[in-house]
N, CA, C and O of each residue as an XYZ file, in Angstrom:
980
protein
N       0.946     -1.131     -0.016
C       0.009     -0.028     -0.139
C       0.913      1.254      0.055
O       1.778      1.352      0.925
N       0.586      2.242     -0.890
C       1.414      3.427     -1.025
C       1.163      4.326      0.285
O       0.154      4.125      0.961
N       2.030      5.251      0.609
C       1.959      6.134      1.767
C       0.925      6.995      1.463
O       0.801      7.429      0.317
N       0.011      7.355      2.539
C      -1.144      8.327      2.354
C      -0.630      9.675      2.026
O       0.455     10.056      2.467
N      -1.397     10.428      1.245
C      -1.074     11.770      0.897
C      -1.786     12.624      1.944
O      -3.016     12.620      1.960
N      -1.179     13.264      2.710
C      -1.656     14.140      3.840
C      -1.135     15.547      3.666
O       0.042     15.714      3.347
N      -1.967     16.589      3.863
C      -1.524     17.862      3.999
C      -1.028     18.321      5.353
O      -0.106     19.118      5.526
N      -1.807     17.674      6.376
C      -1.290     17.932      7.789
C       0.108     17.351      8.030
O       0.415     16.203      7.710
N       0.881     18.176      8.582
C       2.256     17.655      8.974
C       2.294     16.692     10.079
O       1.616     16.922     11.080
N       2.950     15.735     10.008
C       3.024     14.643     11.155
C       4.292     14.870     11.959
O       5.371     14.910     11.367
N       4.228     15.010     13.184
C       5.251     15.133     14.124
C       5.193     13.947     15.075
O       4.141     13.602     15.613
N       6.383     13.322     15.267
C       6.440     12.163     16.238
C       6.599     12.627     17.623
O       7.458     13.463     17.902
N       5.831     12.139     18.479
C       5.770     12.584     19.916
C       6.459     11.411     20.603
O       6.003     10.269     20.551
N       7.574     11.739     21.246
C       8.182     10.762     22.092
C       9.529     11.265     22.609
O       9.972     12.359     22.259
N      10.201     10.412     23.484
C      11.501     10.810     23.843
C      12.461      9.591     23.856
O      13.486      9.689     24.530
N      12.231      8.533     23.216
C      13.068      7.400     23.112
C      14.049      7.668     21.923
O      13.614      7.793     20.778
N      15.329      7.751     22.207
C      16.235      8.279     21.241
C      16.319      7.386     20.081
O      16.316      7.844     18.938
N      16.405      5.961     20.359
C      16.503      4.992     19.267
C      15.179      5.187     18.261
O      15.271      5.253     17.035
N      14.044      5.261     18.950
C      12.828      5.392     18.178
C      12.801      6.615     17.461
O      12.353      6.600     16.314
N      13.235      7.730     17.990
C      13.286      8.969     17.325
C      14.226      8.948     16.111
O      13.839      9.492     15.077
N      15.429      8.362     16.158
C      16.393      8.228     15.033
C      15.753      7.359     13.992
O      15.938      7.662     12.813
N      15.016      6.307     14.292
C      14.335      5.430     13.338
C      13.354      6.229     12.672
O      13.254      6.130     11.449
N      12.553      7.074     13.368
C      11.425      7.812     12.700
C      11.959      8.961     11.867
O      11.303      9.465     10.956
N      13.193      9.358     12.219
C      13.954     10.501     11.362
C      13.919     10.039      9.975
O      13.673     10.824      9.060
N      14.173      8.703      9.766
C      14.365      8.184      8.495
C      13.082      8.055      7.755
O      13.126      7.809      6.550
N      11.874      8.207      8.400
C      10.628      8.145      7.762
C      10.211      9.441      7.100
O      10.102     10.427      7.829
N       9.961      9.559      5.784
C       9.770     10.791      5.231
C       8.351     11.419      5.650
O       8.129     12.606      5.411
N       7.524     10.715      6.193
C       6.219     11.050      6.619
C       6.422     12.019      7.940
O       5.615     12.909      8.207
N       7.399     11.789      8.604
C       7.662     12.570      9.932
C       8.489     13.696      9.681
O       9.665     13.628      9.322
N       7.741     14.892      9.912
C       8.353     16.214      9.545
C       8.829     17.015     10.757
O       9.308     18.139     10.603
N       8.699     16.439     11.988
C       9.138     17.100     13.136
C       8.971     16.266     14.439
O       8.432     15.161     14.374
N       9.418     16.765     15.611
C       9.272     15.950     16.832
C       8.917     16.873     17.913
O       9.288     18.046     17.947
N       8.130     16.260     18.861
C       7.815     16.897     20.019
C       8.154     16.020     21.205
O       8.101     14.794     21.106
N       8.517     16.660     22.374
C       8.882     15.800     23.683
C       8.234     16.635     24.859
O       7.888     17.801     24.673
N       8.089     16.030     26.014
C       7.766     16.759     27.090
C       8.480     15.972     28.374
O       8.965     14.856     28.189
N       8.518     16.557     29.586
C       9.138     15.991     30.639
C       8.583     14.605     31.047
O       9.335     13.768     31.546
N       7.236     14.355     30.830
C       6.563     13.113     31.129
C       7.074     12.025     30.244
O       7.368     10.916     30.691
N       7.182     12.365     28.930
C       7.722     11.308     27.935
C       9.220     11.073     28.252
O       9.686      9.938     28.149
N       9.975     12.111     28.630
C      11.442     11.859     28.804
C      11.574     11.114     30.091
O      12.531     10.340     30.143
N      10.813     11.195     31.124
C      10.885     10.464     32.306
C      10.604      9.042     32.067
O      11.262      8.165     32.627
N       9.491      8.749     31.120
C       9.125      7.484     30.862
C      10.184      6.740     30.158
O      10.338      5.536     30.359
N      10.980      7.465     29.272
C      11.973      6.988     28.444
C      13.340      6.741     29.185
O      14.320      6.238     28.635
N      13.292      7.145     30.470
C      14.450      6.890     31.366
C      15.540      8.043     31.084
O      16.733      7.822     31.296
N      15.133      9.144     30.651
C      16.113     10.240     30.469
C      16.399     10.783     31.793
O      15.506     11.239     32.507
N      17.761     10.738     32.171
C      18.235     11.343     33.410
C      18.723     12.634     33.367
O      18.465     13.430     34.270
N      19.505     12.967     32.263
C      20.064     14.309     32.172
C      19.391     15.082     30.974
O      19.687     14.822     29.808
N      18.549     15.964     31.292
C      17.624     16.708     30.327
C      18.626     17.263     29.153
O      18.502     16.922     27.977
N      19.553     18.091     29.589
C      20.355     18.911     28.645
C      21.074     17.875     27.694
O      21.011     17.914     26.465
N      21.743     16.974     28.418
C      22.490     16.012     27.549
C      21.784     15.323     26.478
O      22.197     15.274     25.319
N      20.640     14.761     26.925
C      19.695     14.067     25.990
C      19.311     14.973     24.883
O      19.303     14.510     23.743
N      18.971     16.290     25.099
C      18.498     17.127     24.039
C      19.557     17.530     23.157
O      19.312     17.676     21.960
N      20.803     17.742     23.656
C      21.741     18.136     22.743
C      22.309     16.896     21.839
O      22.787     17.085     20.721
N      22.204     15.628     22.436
C      22.465     14.452     21.717
C      21.457     14.326     20.627
O      21.853     14.178     19.471
N      20.232     14.371     20.892
C      19.185     14.226     19.812
C      19.445     15.259     18.767
O      19.452     14.921     17.583
N      19.675     16.585     19.150
C      19.763     17.608     18.040
C      20.958     17.427     17.156
O      20.994     17.885     16.014
N      22.042     16.677     17.765
C      23.223     16.302     16.978
C      22.849     15.457     15.875
O      23.392     15.563     14.776
N      21.872     14.559     16.143
C      21.490     13.502     15.191
C      20.327     13.915     14.363
O      20.148     13.361     13.278
N      19.476     14.898     14.810
C      18.458     15.420     13.964
C      18.553     16.909     13.998
O      18.045     17.605     14.878
N      19.324     17.404     12.855
C      19.622     18.816     12.899
C      18.734     19.581     12.051
O      18.936     20.794     12.009
N      17.730     19.065     11.327
C      17.059     19.775     10.308
C      15.617     19.603     10.391
O      14.951     19.831      9.381
N      15.051     19.230     11.463
C      13.506     19.194     11.662
C      13.189     19.720     12.919
O      13.868     19.403     13.895
N      12.170     20.539     13.022
C      11.695     21.279     14.273
C      11.340     20.173     15.387
O      10.594     19.206     15.229
N      12.065     20.545     16.584
C      11.921     19.738     17.679
C      11.512     20.659     18.980
O      12.107     21.700     19.262
N      10.541     20.188     19.642
C      10.096     20.969     20.779
C      10.552     20.338     22.038
O      10.263     19.170     22.298
N      11.260     21.084     22.828
C      11.486     20.728     24.354
C      10.935     21.770     25.341
O      10.889     22.979     25.115
N      10.530     21.171     26.439
C       9.631     21.873     27.280
C      10.333     22.382     28.539
O      11.099     21.661     29.178
N      10.056     23.630     28.875
C      10.611     24.109     30.248
C       9.828     23.197     31.247
O       8.787     22.604     30.968
N      10.500     23.168     32.498
C       9.958     22.333     33.574
C       9.842     23.103     34.821
O       9.433     22.528     35.830
N      10.213     24.546     34.856
C       9.985     25.252     36.025
C       8.685     25.542     36.385
O       7.864     25.225     35.525
N       8.202     26.088     37.475
C       6.853     26.507     37.779
C       6.843     27.943     38.049
O       5.780     28.560     37.976
N       7.956     28.537     38.360
C       8.008     30.162     38.474
C       8.395     30.706     37.201
O       9.315     30.208     36.552
N       7.672     31.802     36.773
C       7.965     32.369     35.403
C       9.393     32.878     35.213
O       9.949     32.706     34.129
N       9.986     33.474     36.184
C      11.409     33.836     35.970
C      12.312     32.767     35.545
O      13.153     32.908     34.658
N      12.099     31.638     36.242
C      12.957     30.442     35.928
C      12.575     29.914     34.505
O      13.424     29.634     33.658
N      11.184     29.800     34.308
C      10.788     29.424     32.950
C      11.512     30.279     31.861
O      11.970     29.725     30.862
N      11.611     31.563     32.041
C      12.150     32.489     31.060
C      13.591     32.138     30.937
O      14.106     32.114     29.820
N      14.323     31.846     32.081
C      15.727     31.556     31.956
C      15.943     30.211     31.175
O      16.803     30.153     30.296
N      15.175     29.153     31.491
C      15.310     27.879     30.827
C      14.920     28.011     29.413
O      15.560     27.371     28.579
N      13.861     28.830     29.015
C      13.530     28.930     27.676
C      14.619     29.630     26.768
O      14.818     29.323     25.592
N      15.255     30.548     27.422
C      16.397     31.146     26.796
C      17.445     30.084     26.443
O      17.900     30.021     25.301
N      17.801     29.310     27.346
C      18.885     28.376     27.204
C      18.428     27.311     26.170
O      19.190     26.974     25.264
N      17.249     26.807     26.297
C      16.794     25.800     25.433
C      16.739     26.291     23.949
O      17.065     25.536     23.033
N      16.331     27.533     23.738
C      16.242     28.196     22.398
C      17.597     28.255     21.772
O      17.751     28.221     20.551
N      18.609     28.347     22.658
C      19.959     28.480     22.075
C      20.697     27.226     21.633
O      21.831     27.248     21.155
N      19.873     25.987     21.855
C      20.498     24.792     21.466
C      20.395     24.565     19.930
O      21.063     23.677     19.400
N      19.559     25.365     19.214
C      19.508     25.160     17.788
C      18.389     25.939     17.208
O      17.415     26.257     17.890
N      18.535     26.291     15.788
C      17.583     27.082     15.117
C      16.309     26.325     14.922
O      15.277     26.980     14.772
N      16.259     24.931     14.904
C      15.102     24.177     14.818
C      14.336     23.988     16.157
O      13.285     23.348     16.176
N      14.859     24.540     17.264
C      14.254     24.267     18.438
C      13.077     25.150     18.829
O      13.199     26.375     18.823
N      12.033     24.600     19.141
C      10.914     25.342     19.711
C      10.766     25.029     21.240
O      10.836     23.878     21.671
N      10.556     26.133     22.037
C      10.494     25.967     23.422
C       9.006     25.712     23.841
O       8.181     26.566     23.515
N       8.627     24.691     24.485
C       7.304     24.550     24.932
C       7.073     25.114     26.292
O       7.744     24.808     27.278
N       5.982     26.042     26.282
C       5.643     26.863     27.497
C       4.230     26.394     27.765
O       3.370     26.470     26.888
N       3.967     25.877     29.051
C       2.599     25.517     29.344
C       1.705     26.734     29.380
O       2.218     27.837     29.572
N       0.481     26.615     29.218
C      -0.437     27.799     29.079
C      -0.680     28.445     30.436
O      -1.079     29.607     30.513
N      -0.437     27.679     31.527
C      -0.396     28.188     32.990
C       0.718     27.381     33.722
O       1.176     26.333     33.266
N       1.103     27.930     34.853
C       1.772     27.160     35.754
C       0.976     26.256     36.558
O      -0.179     26.055     36.181
N       1.418     25.648     37.654
C       0.584     24.694     38.348
C      -0.408     25.343     39.345
O      -1.216     24.658     39.973
N      -0.319     26.689     39.467
C      -1.209     27.488     40.251
C      -2.306     28.151     39.486
O      -3.138     28.898     39.999
N      -2.243     27.783     38.055
C      -3.324     28.258     37.214
C      -3.001     29.699     36.750
O      -3.809     30.375     36.113
N      -1.756     30.131     37.112
C      -1.482     31.564     36.592
C      -1.133     31.479     35.198
O      -0.534     30.491     34.772
N      -1.522     32.614     34.321
C      -1.347     32.473     33.000
C       0.166     32.818     32.578
O       0.868     33.666     33.129
N       0.505     32.064     31.580
C       1.891     32.267     31.110
C       1.978     33.170     29.790
O       2.978     33.245     29.076
N       0.779     33.836     29.587
C       0.742     34.718     28.417
C       1.766     35.897     28.478
O       2.374     36.200     27.452
N       1.951     36.492     29.505
C       2.950     37.585     29.539
C       4.397     37.050     29.145
O       5.126     37.647     28.353
N       4.709     35.941     29.740
C       6.002     35.219     29.254
C       6.139     34.874     27.726
O       7.160     35.090     27.072
N       5.010     34.324     27.249
C       4.953     33.931     25.842
C       5.070     35.161     24.919
O       5.660     35.115     23.840
N       4.479     36.249     25.403
C       4.511     37.446     24.610
C       5.991     37.955     24.679
O       6.535     38.358     23.651
N       6.639     37.941     25.864
C       7.962     38.466     25.838
C       8.935     37.612     25.037
O       9.785     38.137     24.318
N       8.809     36.306     25.163
C       9.623     35.306     24.317
C       9.606     35.521     22.893
O      10.620     35.741     22.230
N       8.381     35.450     22.414
C       8.131     35.509     20.883
C       8.541     36.805     20.428
O       9.123     36.865     19.345
N       8.330     37.842     21.076
C       8.806     39.167     20.613
C      10.234     39.295     20.589
O      10.757     40.078     19.797
N      10.981     38.535     21.456
C      12.501     38.520     21.433
C      13.057     37.519     20.430
O      14.274     37.365     20.322
N      12.180     36.832     19.690
C      12.700     35.989     18.684
C      12.749     34.458     19.085
O      13.251     33.636     18.318
N      12.251     34.125     20.220
C      12.235     32.803     20.727
C      11.128     31.924     19.998
O       9.969     32.320     20.127
N      11.320     30.937     19.354
C      10.258     30.028     18.747
C       9.653     29.346     20.012
O      10.305     28.664     20.803
N       8.378     29.608     20.094
C       7.635     28.865     21.329
C       6.602     27.834     20.687
O       6.153     27.905     19.543
N       6.323     26.897     21.608
C       5.308     25.884     21.279
C       4.384     25.899     22.663
O       4.623     25.169     23.626
N       3.358     26.792     22.605
C       2.547     26.806     23.749
C       1.705     25.622     23.956
O       1.023     25.209     23.018
N       1.690     25.067     25.042
C       1.170     23.671     25.231
C       0.262     23.555     26.356
O       0.206     24.366     27.280
N      -0.516     22.406     26.225
C      -1.587     22.056     27.305
C      -2.787     22.911     27.076
O      -3.542     23.112     28.027
N      -3.035     23.428     25.921
C      -4.316     24.235     25.777
C      -5.453     23.149     25.537
O      -5.238     22.157     24.841
N      -6.636     23.384     26.135
C      -7.903     22.751     25.859
C      -9.037     23.603     25.568
O     -10.074     23.051     25.198
N      -9.001     24.838     25.678
C     -10.165     25.669     25.605
C      -9.947     26.784     24.614
O      -8.795     27.160     24.392
N     -10.975     27.339     24.001
C     -10.847     28.224     23.066
C     -10.254     29.714     23.471
O      -9.537     30.392     22.735
N     -10.676     30.060     24.716
C     -10.194     31.220     25.288
C      -8.584     31.249     25.483
O      -7.905     32.275     25.455
N      -8.140     30.047     25.669
C      -6.588     29.781     25.610
C      -6.043     30.178     24.275
O      -5.115     30.983     24.190
N      -6.640     29.593     23.166
C      -6.206     29.832     21.851
C      -6.173     31.310     21.491
O      -5.232     31.824     20.885
N      -7.325     32.001     21.925
C      -7.496     33.433     21.553
C      -6.458     34.220     22.241
O      -5.978     35.228     21.721
N      -6.096     33.782     23.410
C      -5.010     34.624     24.188
C      -3.789     34.408     23.589
O      -3.034     35.371     23.451
N      -3.434     33.228     23.179
C      -2.094     32.910     22.732
C      -1.994     33.317     21.262
O      -0.865     33.551     20.831
N      -2.972     33.422     20.498
C      -2.977     34.037     19.172
C      -2.509     35.433     19.199
O      -1.697     35.892     18.396
N      -3.109     36.142     20.246
C      -2.866     37.609     20.329
C      -1.456     37.808     20.964
O      -0.871     38.854     20.683
N      -0.908     36.994     21.713
C       0.442     36.998     22.337
C       1.517     36.702     21.288
O       2.559     37.356     21.347
N       1.363     35.780     20.337
C       2.399     35.492     19.533
C       2.358     36.287     18.152
O       3.348     36.317     17.422
N       1.239     36.889     17.851
C       1.034     37.574     16.514
C       2.142     38.530     16.327
O       2.448     39.355     17.188
N       2.765     38.403     15.138
C       3.894     39.333     14.813
C       5.215     38.956     15.357
O       6.218     39.601     15.052
N       5.260     37.850     16.220
C       6.524     37.492     16.820
C       7.165     36.303     15.947
O       6.803     36.089     14.790
N       8.052     35.625     16.541
C       8.737     34.490     16.043
C       7.863     33.395     15.748
O       6.802     33.318     16.367
N       8.220     32.369     14.720
C       7.381     31.255     14.431
C       6.957     30.658     15.799
O       7.671     30.635     16.802
N       5.741     30.196     15.699
C       5.184     29.477     16.970
C       4.370     28.327     16.626
O       3.864     28.251     15.507
N       4.192     27.363     17.564
C       3.129     26.318     17.510
C       2.165     26.505     18.661
O       2.559     26.906     19.756
N       0.966     26.229     18.422
C       0.005     26.232     19.496
C      -0.658     24.846     19.561
O      -1.415     24.445     18.677
N      -0.318     24.106     20.702
C      -0.698     22.760     20.914
C      -2.034     22.625     21.770
O      -2.042     22.809     22.987
N      -3.151     22.291     21.037
C      -4.296     22.091     21.664
C      -4.599     20.544     21.838
O      -4.627     19.812     20.849
N      -4.805     20.107     23.000
C      -4.860     18.652     23.358
C      -6.202     18.087     22.990
O      -7.054     17.824     23.839
N      -6.375     17.896     21.625
C      -7.700     17.602     21.101
C      -8.093     15.939     21.787
O      -9.239     15.530     21.972
N      -7.070     15.323     22.023
C      -7.303     13.847     22.592
C      -7.924     13.909     23.798
O      -8.895     13.188     24.026
N      -7.417     14.814     24.751
C      -7.891     15.031     26.145
C      -9.324     15.654     26.057
O     -10.217     15.381     26.860
N      -9.459     16.524     24.996
C     -11.017     17.073     24.905
C     -11.853     15.976     24.656
O     -12.925     15.861     25.249
N     -11.404     15.043     23.714
C     -12.354     13.835     23.414
C     -12.535     12.959     24.624
O     -13.582     12.331     24.778
N     -11.467     12.894     25.552
C     -11.616     11.990     26.802
C     -12.732     12.481     27.640
O     -13.258     11.748     28.477
N     -13.138     13.797     27.424
C     -14.246     14.326     28.386
C     -15.521     14.040     27.725
O     -16.534     14.449     28.292
N     -15.640     13.410     26.630
C     -16.914     13.183     25.924
C     -17.213     14.304     24.898
O     -18.293     14.254     24.310
N     -16.386     15.269     24.645
C     -16.593     16.223     23.648
C     -16.026     16.025     22.281
O     -14.896     15.551     22.163
N     -16.705     16.342     21.291
C     -16.152     16.276     19.979
C     -15.056     17.254     19.767
O     -15.350     18.449     19.796
N     -13.768     16.874     19.548
C     -12.800     17.935     19.381
C     -12.786     18.579     17.997
O     -12.130     19.612     17.869
N     -13.446     18.075     16.940
C     -13.390     18.548     15.590
C     -13.850     20.010     15.677
O     -13.087     20.925     15.365
N     -15.049     20.213     16.086
C     -15.495     21.830     16.025
C     -14.579     22.752     16.832
O     -14.371     23.906     16.459
N     -14.042     22.246     17.920
C     -13.224     23.076     18.647
C     -11.898     23.295     17.906
O     -11.367     24.402     17.995
N     -11.344     22.356     17.205
C     -10.109     22.530     16.483
C     -10.377     23.472     15.213
O      -9.552     24.275     14.776
N     -11.588     23.261     14.715
C     -11.829     24.172     13.507
C     -11.962     25.630     13.865
O     -11.619     26.556     13.131
N     -12.540     25.753     15.174
C     -12.609     27.152     15.689
C     -11.260     27.838     15.915
O     -10.978     29.009     15.658
N     -10.360     26.745     16.523
C      -9.107     27.205     16.946
C      -8.266     27.722     15.762
O      -7.502     28.677     15.904
N      -8.435     27.019     14.488
C      -7.816     27.495     13.282
C      -8.336     29.018     12.899
O      -7.581     29.875     12.442
N      -9.479     29.182     13.106
C     -10.079     30.506     12.708
C      -9.447     31.554     13.567
O      -9.108     32.625     13.064
N      -9.258     31.281     14.931
C      -8.579     32.134     15.850
C      -7.064     32.464     15.487
O      -6.511     33.547     15.683
N      -6.542     31.413     14.963
C      -5.099     31.567     14.686
C      -4.803     32.310     13.347
O      -3.668     32.578     12.955
N      -5.934     32.603     12.706
C      -5.717     33.380     11.406
C      -5.248     34.726     11.841
O      -4.665     35.404     10.995
N      -5.416     35.208     13.033
C      -4.858     36.472     13.499
C      -3.411     36.449     13.783
O      -2.861     37.504     14.100
N      -2.692     35.274     13.696
C      -1.381     35.075     13.956
C      -0.794     34.166     12.731
O      -0.649     32.955     12.902
N      -0.483     34.750     11.570
C      -0.014     33.889     10.550
C       1.318     33.298     10.812
O       1.714     32.388     10.083
N       1.995     33.707     11.723
C       3.392     33.138     12.246
C       2.994     31.856     12.969
O       3.911     31.043     13.084
N       1.867     31.526     13.457
C       1.673     30.338     14.384
C       0.854     29.219     13.585
O       0.002     29.452     12.727
N       1.233     28.078     13.986
C       0.635     26.874     13.474
C      -0.087     26.080     14.474
O       0.403     25.892     15.588
N      -1.266     25.589     14.122
C      -1.922     24.788     15.209
C      -1.483     23.307     15.149
O      -1.330     22.667     14.109
N      -1.301     22.846     16.420
C      -1.097     21.255     16.493
C      -2.185     20.616     17.180
O      -2.636     21.028     18.249
N      -2.639     19.525     16.508
C      -3.643     18.660     17.076
C      -2.860     17.730     17.978
O      -2.254     16.791     17.461
N      -2.828     17.915     19.256
C      -2.092     17.206     20.130
C      -2.788     15.928     20.861
O      -4.015     15.856     20.915
N      -2.125     15.132     21.305
C      -2.639     13.797     22.107
C      -3.775     13.107     21.239
O      -4.884     12.898     21.731
N      -3.485     12.783     20.022
C      -4.506     11.932     19.249
C      -4.650     10.602     19.867
O      -3.732     10.076     20.496
N      -5.885     10.023     19.674
C      -6.091      8.663     20.192
C      -6.193      7.604     19.172
O      -6.202      6.415     19.493
N      -6.278      8.049     17.823
C      -6.562      6.928     16.912
C      -6.118      7.596     15.523
O      -5.888      8.799     15.394
N      -6.035      6.689     14.558
C      -5.696      7.144     13.200
C      -6.745      8.134     12.666
O      -6.441      9.123     11.997
N      -7.981      7.805     13.001
C      -9.156      8.646     12.518
C      -8.800     10.163     12.886
O      -9.115     11.060     12.104
N      -8.192     10.412     13.992
C      -7.816     11.757     14.278
C      -6.825     12.456     13.222
O      -6.939     13.646     12.931
N      -5.892     11.658     12.702
C      -5.058     12.188     11.502
C      -5.979     12.607     10.364
O      -5.801     13.688      9.803
N      -6.957     11.781     10.011
C      -7.959     12.095      9.042
C      -8.825     13.531      9.358
O      -9.088     14.403      8.531
N      -9.137     13.516     10.605
C      -9.982     14.600     10.910
C      -9.047     15.920     10.973
O      -9.495     16.972     10.515
N      -7.920     15.879     11.462
C      -6.995     16.929     11.405
C      -6.721     17.500      9.938
O      -6.659     18.694      9.646
N      -6.587     16.536      9.168
C      -6.216     16.841      7.736
C      -7.341     17.437      7.112
O      -7.109     18.358      6.328
N      -8.667     17.045      7.332
C      -9.847     17.311      6.687
C     -10.153     18.938      7.161
O     -10.720     19.699      6.377
N      -9.806     19.296      8.253
C     -10.161     20.695      8.714
C      -9.069     21.663      8.362
O      -9.177     22.874      8.557
N      -7.959     21.057      7.810
C      -6.851     21.999      7.548
C      -5.871     22.357      8.641
O      -5.173     23.371      8.613
N      -5.865     21.408      9.657
C      -4.972     21.625     10.905
C      -3.517     21.530     10.407
O      -3.242     20.691      9.549
N      -2.614     22.316     10.885
C      -1.227     22.500     10.291
C      -0.497     21.253     10.651
O       0.121     20.654      9.771
N      -0.523     20.779     11.981
C       0.345     19.702     12.538
C      -0.482     18.854     13.369
O      -1.398     19.323     14.045
N      -0.169     17.522     13.342
C      -0.699     16.602     14.443
C       0.545     15.718     14.901
O       1.297     15.174     14.092
N       0.669     15.641     16.141
C       1.501     14.822     16.824
C       1.106     13.422     17.001
O       0.010     13.199     17.516
N       1.935     12.356     16.605
C       1.434     11.044     16.713
C       2.480     10.226     17.485
O       3.681     10.479     17.391
N       1.981      9.221     18.263
C       2.930      8.250     18.846
C       3.379      7.290     17.851
O       2.757      7.167     16.796
N       4.488      6.552     18.128
C       4.861      5.594     17.182
C       3.835      4.452     16.768
O       3.856      3.926     15.656
N       2.937      4.122     17.770
C       1.929      3.157     17.573
C       0.920      3.668     16.499
O       0.556      2.928     15.585
N       0.490      4.910     16.625
C      -0.462      5.506     15.706
C       0.235      5.721     14.337
O      -0.394      5.528     13.296
N       1.559      6.128     14.332
C       2.216      6.230     13.104
C       2.175      4.879     12.305
O       1.891      4.827     11.108
N       2.481      3.810     13.068
C       2.561      2.549     12.436
C       1.301      2.131     11.678
O       1.350      1.381     10.702
N       0.102      2.678     12.197
C      -1.248      2.238     11.641
C      -1.456      3.264     10.452
O      -2.272      2.901      9.605
N      -0.889      4.395     10.275
C      -1.339      5.400      9.183
C      -1.257      4.666      7.763
O      -1.964      5.080      6.845
N      -0.447      3.642      7.589
C      -0.374      2.988      6.422
C      -1.842      2.075      6.049
O      -2.105      1.595      4.947
N      -2.552      2.006      7.085
C      -3.847      1.343      6.859
C      -4.981      2.334      6.436
O      -6.126      1.931      6.232
N      -4.624      3.625      6.314
C      -5.683      4.434      5.785
C      -6.136      4.141      4.330
O      -5.349      4.104      3.384
N      -7.488      3.932      4.233
C      -8.002      3.511      2.901
C      -8.017      2.024      2.680
O      -8.485      1.568      1.637
N      -7.553      1.298      3.561
C      -7.449     -0.220      3.383
C      -8.771     -0.752      3.119
O      -9.761     -0.304      3.696
N      -8.830     -1.769      2.197
C     -10.178     -2.495      1.879
C     -10.621     -3.162      3.196
O      -9.813     -3.806      3.865
N     -11.831     -3.016      3.545
C     -12.343     -3.553      4.910
C     -12.502     -5.048      4.761
O     -12.358     -5.720      5.782
N     -12.778     -5.648      3.636
C     -12.834     -7.071      3.491
C     -11.400     -7.651      3.602
O     -11.216     -8.663      4.279
N     -10.421     -7.063      2.980
C      -9.073     -7.469      3.228
C      -8.701     -7.333      4.596
O      -8.076     -8.264      5.103
N      -8.994     -6.272      5.317
C      -8.677     -5.984      6.657
C      -9.387     -7.116      7.607
O      -8.867     -7.553      8.633
N     -10.536     -7.478      7.146
C     -11.297     -8.522      8.023
C     -10.460     -9.838      7.894
O     -10.175    -10.515      8.882
N     -10.096    -10.148      6.664
C      -9.400    -11.524      6.441
C      -8.124    -11.412      7.159
O      -7.720    -12.426      7.727
N      -7.417    -10.320      7.224
C      -6.120    -10.204      8.007
C      -6.412    -10.494      9.392
O      -5.664    -11.228     10.039
N      -7.547     -9.921      9.942
C      -7.725    -10.146     11.463
C      -8.163    -11.584     11.667
O      -7.798    -12.114     12.717
N      -8.882    -12.283     10.831
C      -9.236    -13.758     10.998
C      -7.803    -14.486     11.074
O      -7.493    -15.206     12.023
N      -7.021    -14.245     10.055
C      -5.681    -14.894     10.030
C      -4.816    -14.630     11.115
O      -3.934    -15.450     11.368
N      -4.952    -13.502     11.863
C      -4.290    -13.147     13.000
C      -4.748    -14.042     14.129
O      -3.941    -14.700     14.786
N      -6.147    -14.060     14.362
C      -6.520    -14.879     15.436
C      -6.194    -16.392     15.199
O      -5.804    -17.092     16.134
N      -6.346    -16.845     14.034
C      -5.880    -18.246     13.720
C      -4.488    -18.577     13.999
O      -4.149    -19.562     14.655
N      -3.602    -17.633     13.426
C      -2.152    -17.811     13.718
C      -1.783    -17.770     15.144
O      -0.922    -18.562     15.526
N      -2.325    -16.943     15.988
C      -2.015    -16.834     17.373
C      -2.522    -18.009     18.137
O      -1.932    -18.412     19.140
N      -3.665    -18.594     17.652
C      -4.143    -19.876     18.303
C      -3.297    -21.044     18.012
O      -3.081    -21.896     18.874
N      -2.820    -21.108     16.842
C      -1.853    -22.200     16.442
C      -0.543    -21.965     17.260
O      -0.091    -22.918     17.895
N       0.042    -20.864     17.285
C       1.285    -20.505     17.929
C       1.134    -20.914     19.515
O       2.048    -21.521     20.072
N       0.107    -20.602     20.107
C      -0.233    -20.935     21.479
C      -0.587    -22.468     21.739
O      -0.622    -22.925     22.882
N      -0.840    -23.207     20.637
C      -0.929    -24.717     20.812
C      -2.357    -24.985     21.473
O      -2.574    -26.045     22.060
N      -3.216    -24.097     21.371
C      -4.613    -24.327     21.878
C      -5.297    -25.572     21.169
O      -5.228    -25.800     19.961
N      -5.950    -26.322     22.085
C      -6.661    -27.490     21.512
C      -7.985    -27.719     22.426
O      -8.061    -27.517     23.638
N      -8.924    -28.147     21.636
C     -10.219    -28.789     22.443
C     -10.597    -30.080     21.682
O     -11.665    -30.327     21.122
N      -9.398    -30.917     21.789
C      -9.509    -32.354     21.219
C     -10.394    -33.070     22.077
O     -10.193    -33.156     23.289
N     -11.457    -33.634     21.440
C     -12.448    -34.409     22.179
C     -11.919    -35.410     23.065
O     -12.437    -35.623     24.162
N     -10.818    -36.094     22.605
C     -10.211    -37.311     23.319
C      -9.594    -36.737     24.659
O      -9.510    -37.471     25.644
N      -9.162    -35.426     24.693
C      -8.618    -34.909     25.830
C      -9.569    -34.167     26.666
O      -9.132    -33.381     27.505
N     -10.868    -34.349     26.509
C     -11.897    -33.574     27.282
C     -11.789    -34.130     28.718
O     -11.649    -35.334     28.934
N     -11.856    -33.266     29.616
C     -11.813    -33.734     31.110
C     -13.294    -34.485     31.500
O     -14.382    -34.079     31.092
N     -13.127    -35.474     32.235
C     -14.390    -36.165     32.699
C     -14.997    -35.347     33.831
O     -14.334    -34.755     34.682
N     -16.391    -35.374     33.750
C     -17.071    -34.822     34.755
C     -18.043    -35.754     35.348
O     -18.750    -35.393     36.288
């Protein structure tokens, strides 16, 4: 099956170096995103060393690294350092700190100073509106709306993401990221509404090749999988081996 034709840019989400380098060879992957949770899960112990190592091997695609401070002054210091690691680096700034205090003033200061930001953890349209106003006219920026988490609340994320795109028209230097997708369908949805970027985990990326697959063929593949696993497991309901009752 040929690779799907997508207008939405696919960014790989993760912090496993080996997986990132493998995905770097995939022409479908046009950028990378990380966060402290993914890095901790991948066993990253030295934040700076990991980032610089990855950037040495992936020098020509956008990569987002997140600040991890909770005070804005320290966020600013970390953002300045991270931005200095490479031209392709975007600094992820959460929309608030853990006390719910807005990071918009910090975002405005950074983007106006030429720092490429990726404002993250947005789930509501007022967040998008505020970020659009803050980054307009500044450095290139990403705005990460966690559509998957919106869906986890029982809400359809598609109308919200479409509205987010309209709000970002005020900031042509900013691109909307459909973050935290849950299934391949989300890639199709993001592409259909004209979303700029979608972040995908390796397991979702592996399924993108199934887009448009014939359903009868897919059904047969599934039956063969069940049969093959039963044979490998050595399952048997041989009548001669039936237990006596």
